[in-house]
C-alpha atoms as one frame of an Amber mdcrd trajectory, in Angstrom:
protein
   0.708   6.116  15.628   0.720   9.534  16.015  -0.844  12.531  13.999   1.946
  13.487  12.708   2.677  13.633   8.714   6.656  12.985   7.804   7.699  14.773
   4.858  11.071  13.044   3.512  12.359  15.505   0.595  16.309  16.652   0.054
  15.136  20.243  -1.369  14.666  22.444   1.407  12.095  24.807  -0.849   9.703
  21.754  -1.292   9.760  20.690   2.094   8.977  23.684   3.681   6.191  24.175
   0.549   4.242  21.131   1.412   4.832  21.921   5.613   3.067  25.240   5.015
   0.591  23.520   2.765  -0.191  20.997   5.452  -0.145  23.291   8.486  -2.904
  25.596   6.777  -4.648  21.615   6.633  -4.223  21.308  10.906  -2.003  18.295
  10.769   1.611  18.343  12.329   4.427  18.020  10.427   7.706  16.980  10.855
  10.772  16.821   8.278  13.306  14.622   7.036  16.386  15.620   4.184  17.654
  12.463   3.511  16.985   8.582   3.745  18.822   7.872   6.805  16.743  10.711
   8.546  13.713   9.606   7.363  13.667   6.089   8.550  15.181   7.016  12.237
  12.321   9.234  12.369   9.818   6.651  10.930  11.006   4.389  13.608  10.502
   7.624  16.631   7.731   9.622  15.715   5.162   6.745  14.105   3.285   9.361
  11.364   0.822   9.064  10.554   1.458   8.851   7.053   4.691   9.416   5.166
   5.745  11.722   1.699   8.533  10.066   0.278  10.866  11.703  -2.409  12.387
   8.374  -4.447  15.605  10.600  -5.420  17.703  10.935  -1.781  20.904  11.177
  -0.467  22.367   8.842   1.858  19.501   5.914   0.957  17.224   6.637  -1.649
  13.172   6.161  -1.158  12.525   3.159  -2.344  14.927   1.401   0.185  13.352
   4.072   2.775   9.806   1.736   1.785  11.312  -1.087   2.441  12.707  -0.537
   5.759   9.004   1.454   6.892   7.481  -1.861   5.517   8.942  -4.058   8.104
   8.002  -2.281  11.086   5.076  -0.600   9.812   1.720  -0.097   7.943   1.912
   4.010   7.647   0.905   5.130   4.448   3.316   5.987   2.418   3.033   8.527
  -0.918   5.876   8.684  -2.578   7.285  11.663  -5.032   9.328  11.009  -8.187
  11.047  13.612 -10.499  11.384  10.801 -12.924   7.781  10.129 -14.398   9.206
   6.840 -15.236   6.512   3.903 -15.084   9.583   1.821 -13.771   9.597   3.438
 -10.744   5.864   4.080  -9.731   4.899   0.643  -9.962   8.189  -1.148  -8.252
   7.074   2.010  -5.274   3.744   0.205  -5.162   5.229  -3.060  -4.973   6.915
  -2.180  -2.187   4.007  -0.970  -0.212   3.825   2.800  -1.429  -0.151   3.745
  -1.270  -0.118   6.518  -4.231   2.554   8.386  -5.544   3.000  11.936  -7.545
   5.238  12.871  -9.731   7.270  16.678  -9.651   6.421  19.278 -10.632   2.911
  18.707  -7.744   0.053  20.533  -7.034   0.099  21.429  -3.744  -3.422  21.592
  -3.524  -3.441  18.206  -5.076  -1.245  16.571  -2.680  -3.028  17.913   0.465
  -5.996  15.956  -1.360  -4.640  13.157  -1.473  -3.464  12.817   1.838  -7.079
  13.404   2.991  -7.963  10.726   1.131  -5.578   8.209   2.540  -6.656   8.696
   5.688 -10.204   8.865   5.169  -9.542   5.415   3.858  -7.154   4.479   6.875
 -10.317   4.957   9.325 -12.892   3.612   6.804 -10.510   0.455   6.954 -10.369
   0.122  10.406 -14.326   0.929  11.415 -15.340  -1.592   9.176 -13.735  -4.769
   9.163 -15.664  -6.141  12.488 -14.462  -9.856  10.959 -11.009 -10.103  11.987
 -10.153 -13.871  10.549 -10.716 -14.700   6.690 -10.129 -19.142   6.619 -10.066
 -21.927   4.111  -8.377 -24.932   4.070  -4.910 -24.493   3.559  -5.474 -20.711
   4.286  -5.684 -18.227   6.856  -5.840 -14.152   6.746  -5.837 -12.268  10.172
  -7.114  -8.773   9.771  -6.168  -7.567  13.234  -2.398  -8.740  12.652  -1.927
  -8.777   9.245  -0.812 -12.075   8.989  -1.133 -14.417   6.643  -0.847 -18.283
   6.648  -0.433 -20.687   4.155  -0.897 -24.477   5.171   2.103 -24.347   8.276
   4.087 -21.053   6.488   3.418 -17.447   7.577   3.650 -15.634   4.023   4.917
 -11.397   4.184   2.999  -9.432   1.660   2.817  -5.658   1.424  -0.042  -3.675
   2.743  -1.589  -3.898  -0.889  -1.071  -7.323  -1.600  -2.516  -8.159   1.935
  -5.446  -5.500   1.201  -6.266  -7.074  -2.410  -6.005 -10.940  -0.709  -8.685
 -10.365   1.757 -11.186  -8.125  -0.257 -10.868 -11.118  -2.615 -11.109 -14.142
  -0.310 -14.008 -12.145   1.735 -16.032 -11.913  -1.984 -15.384 -15.928  -2.845
 -16.606 -16.789  -6.585 -17.373 -13.366  -7.034 -15.680 -11.659 -10.485 -13.983
  -8.455 -10.215 -12.943  -5.793 -13.075  -9.499  -4.186 -12.495 -11.418  -1.122
 -11.967 -13.540  -2.110  -9.930 -10.713  -3.860  -7.578  -8.712  -0.282  -7.396
 -12.057   1.270  -6.380 -11.822  -1.010  -3.725  -8.421  -1.584  -2.348  -6.924
   1.834  -4.140  -9.043   3.587  -2.809 -11.746   5.384  -6.074  -9.488   8.508
  -6.079  -6.383   6.484  -6.656  -4.969   8.046 -10.125  -2.519   4.970 -10.994
  -3.458   2.855 -13.996  -4.582  -0.985 -14.291  -1.423  -2.659 -14.603  -1.336
  -1.699 -11.083  -3.509  -4.194 -10.201  -1.802  -7.061 -12.451   1.440  -6.868
 -10.740   0.185  -7.283  -7.615  -2.001  -9.959  -8.631   1.303 -11.411 -10.076
   3.554 -11.239  -6.760   0.249 -12.268  -4.526  -0.108 -15.499  -6.604   4.051
 -16.070  -6.335   3.764 -16.035  -2.747   0.264 -17.529  -1.666  -0.514 -20.232
  -4.591   3.649 -21.591  -4.049   2.727 -23.780  -1.816  -0.693 -24.965  -2.915
  -1.731 -28.822  -3.344  -5.073 -30.546  -2.865  -5.487 -29.459   0.465  -5.045
 -25.893  -0.309  -7.391 -25.795  -2.837  -7.957 -21.850  -3.479  -6.813 -19.909
  -6.714  -6.682 -16.079  -7.744  -7.942 -16.723 -10.903  -7.887 -14.943 -13.869
 -11.336 -14.396 -16.008 -10.403 -13.476 -19.552 -11.262 -10.387 -20.693 -12.810
  -9.453 -17.398 -11.045  -9.650 -14.483 -10.127 -11.999 -11.631 -11.580 -13.803
  -8.652 -10.825 -15.866  -5.588 -11.982 -19.538  -5.953 -12.418 -22.064  -3.613
 -12.291 -25.821  -4.942 -14.488 -27.762  -3.051 -13.044 -31.400  -1.265
């Protein structure tokens, strides 16, 4: 992954404003004005982070996010002018790391870029153990692969991070606030329903094939939060 930040927005003045602030903070910036150009540059430049507007010509930001997630775990900050919860939640479900509603402060955007990149560095250095295994479940942090029984399960980056954290702490109950802090970062600005949405999708993917041989569950502790539970055979 290169040290380039890819800025994707169809409004030139926004691209230039973001570029100016990022370059002042020492970042190298590449730009794209539509969704197709964004996917092409994401593939060729392999940026360190992508700032991605939702409303784009040729291919919208949500579809760009889908395409990028097929090839890369590059952090993505989504921009939306709508301010609608649907867009924010869907963007996060597709694998975006954060979102910002227009109009936004360029300084706040730069602060979020730095915070996400700090988390990436910390995440890479903290995970000395690369493999978690339980009966019927294997989670490989290096390859970011999850196997349930004999099947590989496809997860978004945040779904993987959430499962990794919970499986690393079996039987411990975490509140939604604690999960937001641990998985999304202390400076994440989203609401608590983001956790519920990701838990629901995670259960659908990893528990659908669960049998008595794969006796693990992400259990809801009503009024508190969630825990990863393993039933002894």
